[in-house]
C-alpha positions in Angstrom: 10.6 21.6 21.1 10.0 18.3 19.2 6.4 17.2 19.1 5.7 14.0 21.1 3.5 11.1 20.2 0.6 9.8 22.4 2.7 7.0 24.0 5.4 9.5 25.1 2.7 11.9 26.4 1.2 9.0 28.4 4.6 8.3 30.0 5.0 11.9 30.9 1.5 12.1 32.4 2.1 9.0 34.5 5.4 10.2 35.7 3.8 13.5 36.8 1.0 11.7 38.6 3.4 9.3 40.4 5.5 12.3 41.5 2.3 13.7 43.1 1.5 10.5 45.0 -1.0 8.9 42.6 -1.0 5.1 42.2 -1.6 4.9 38.4 -2.1 1.1 38.8 -5.0 1.5 41.2 -8.0 1.2 38.8 -10.5 2.3 41.5 -8.9 5.8 41.2 -7.8 6.1 37.6 -8.5 4.2 34.3 -6.9 4.5 30.9 -8.7 4.3 27.6 -12.1 4.2 29.1 -15.3 4.0 27.0 -18.1 3.8 29.5 -20.7 6.6 29.3 -19.1 8.5 26.4 -21.1 7.2 23.4 -18.4 4.9 22.4 -15.7 7.6 22.3 -12.5 6.6 24.0 -11.3 8.7 26.9 -7.5 8.7 27.4 -7.7 8.8 31.2 -10.5 9.2 33.7 -10.2 9.9 37.4 -12.7 8.3 39.7 -12.9 10.5 42.8 
């Protein structure tokens, strides 16, 4: 299997989330590239439940 880059991984993750009913555009539930509360480190995706 060929390695995938970060952009391709993000597409796969979003497709997976959508197929399970998540609205990946609803930023009250999920945010991409979030920096708050992580000492300046960037988080790929955070879920706000």
